[in-house]
C-alpha positions as CSV (number, residue, x, y, z in Angstrom):
1,M,-1.6,-14.4,-13.7
2,S,-1.1,-13.8,-17.2
3,G,1.5,-15.9,-17.9
4,A,4.7,-14.2,-17.2
5,G,5.7,-15.4,-14.0
6,I,6.7,-13.5,-11.1
7,G,8.7,-10.0,-11.1
8,G,8.6,-10.2,-7.1
9,I,7.4,-10.5,-3.9
10,G,7.0,-8.4,-0.4
11,T,5.2,-8.8,2.6
12,D,5.2,-6.8,5.3
13,L,4.2,-7.0,9.3
14,L,3.1,-4.2,11.4
15,Q,1.3,-3.5,15.0
16,V,-1.2,-1.4,14.8
17,D,-0.5,0.9,18.3
18,R,2.4,1.7,16.1
19,I,0.9,3.6,13.6
20,A,-2.0,5.1,16.1
21,K,1.3,6.8,18.6
22,V,2.9,7.8,15.5
23,F,-0.3,9.3,13.9
24,E,-1.1,11.0,17.5
25,R,2.2,12.8,16.9
26,H,2.1,13.8,13.4
27,G,-1.8,13.9,12.3
28,E,-2.2,15.4,9.2
29,R,1.2,15.3,7.9
30,L,1.3,11.8,8.6
31,L,-0.9,10.7,6.2
32,R,-0.2,13.8,3.1
33,R,3.5,11.8,3.5
34,V,2.4,8.0,3.4
35,L,-1.4,7.7,1.9
36,G,-2.1,9.0,-1.7
37,P,-5.0,11.3,-2.4
38,D,-7.5,8.4,-2.7
39,E,-6.6,6.8,0.3
40,I,-6.7,9.9,2.4
41,L,-10.7,10.3,1.7
42,V,-11.3,7.0,2.7
43,F,-9.3,7.6,6.1
44,H,-11.0,10.5,6.6
45,R,-14.4,8.8,6.3
46,R,-13.7,5.6,8.1
47,Y,-12.3,8.0,10.9
48,A,-15.1,9.9,11.5
49,R,-17.2,7.0,12.0
50,D,-14.5,5.1,13.8
51,P,-10.9,6.1,14.8
52,Q,-10.0,2.8,15.5
53,R,-11.1,1.9,12.3
54,G,-9.4,5.0,10.2
55,I,-6.0,3.7,12.5
56,R,-6.4,0.3,11.6
57,Y,-7.0,1.6,7.3
58,L,-3.8,3.5,7.8
59,A,-2.1,0.4,8.9
60,T,-2.8,-1.9,6.6
61,R,-1.8,0.9,3.8
62,F,1.2,1.3,5.3
63,A,2.0,-2.3,5.6
64,A,0.9,-2.7,1.6
65,K,3.1,0.3,0.4
66,E,6.2,-1.7,2.5
67,A,5.8,-5.4,1.0
68,F,5.2,-3.4,-2.5
69,S,8.6,-1.6,-2.0
70,K,9.9,-4.8,-1.5
71,A,8.3,-6.7,-3.9
72,I,9.7,-4.3,-6.5
73,G,13.3,-4.1,-5.0
74,L,13.5,-0.5,-4.6
75,G,12.7,-0.2,-1.0
76,M,11.9,3.3,0.0
77,H,14.2,4.6,-2.9
78,S,13.4,7.0,-5.7
79,P,11.0,7.0,-7.4
80,M,9.3,4.5,-4.8
81,A,7.5,6.9,-2.2
82,W,4.6,5.6,-0.1
83,S,2.3,8.4,-1.2
84,R,2.7,7.4,-5.2
85,M,1.3,3.4,-4.4
86,Q,-2.0,3.4,-3.6
87,T,-4.1,0.4,-2.6
88,L,-7.6,1.0,-3.3
89,N,-11.0,-1.1,-2.8
90,R,-12.5,-1.8,-5.8
91,P,-16.4,-2.7,-5.5
92,G,-16.8,-6.0,-4.2
93,G,-13.8,-5.2,-1.8
94,R,-11.0,-6.4,-3.7
95,P,-7.8,-4.3,-3.1
96,E,-6.0,-3.1,-6.1
97,V,-2.6,-1.2,-6.8
98,E,-2.5,2.2,-8.1
99,L,0.5,4.1,-9.1
100,S,1.2,7.4,-9.6
101,E,4.1,9.3,-11.4
102,P,7.1,9.1,-11.8
103,L,6.5,5.4,-10.3
104,A,3.6,4.3,-12.7
105,G,6.4,5.1,-15.6
106,W,9.3,3.2,-13.6
107,Y,7.2,0.3,-12.8
108,A,5.4,-0.1,-16.6
109,E,8.6,-0.7,-18.0
110,R,9.7,-3.3,-15.3
111,F,6.5,-5.4,-14.2
112,G,2.9,-6.5,-15.1
113,R,-0.1,-6.9,-12.8
114,A,0.5,-5.8,-9.0
115,H,-1.4,-8.5,-6.6
116,V,-1.8,-7.4,-3.1
117,S,-3.6,-8.8,-0.3
118,M,-3.4,-7.5,3.6
119,T,-5.0,-9.0,6.6
120,D,-5.5,-7.6,10.4
121,E,-5.9,-9.4,13.2
122,H,-6.0,-7.6,17.0
123,N,-3.3,-5.2,16.9
124,M,-1.7,-6.5,14.1
125,V,-1.8,-5.7,10.3
126,A,0.1,-7.4,7.3
127,A,0.3,-7.0,3.7
128,F,1.6,-9.6,1.0
129,V,2.4,-7.9,-2.5
130,V,2.8,-10.3,-5.9
131,V,4.2,-8.5,-8.9
132,E,3.9,-10.1,-12.1
133,A,7.3,-10.2,-14.5
134,R,6.5,-8.1,-17.6
135,A,5.2,-9.5,-20.4
136,P,8.1,-10.1,-23.5
137,E,6.6,-7.8,-26.5
């Protein structure tokens, strides 16, 4: 981290079967509500190759969004919305947070970089997010 300190920490643990059942009922509507546009593209690619892999992707991203919302102290209150926070893998696989407005501007006034880690094992996924405090100007 850049030395500004920790601005917040969040974690989330989720059963993959729970997300699978919600996806069965709501399909694309769920995707548009939870995932950002770039995440939706990745979901469809993975789901086309292996539906279970797509569902695991959806579950890890959902957990990351929940952990992020806890780290910034908003929960699911405006300007936080699931689709405004994306976790995308950079070349090499490292996950990185990307925010869209109005969340991006709100976040930039209060915090520095966001660090996210996700894992999955059998029917469980977990996400851990640390956000840096905003560096003094």
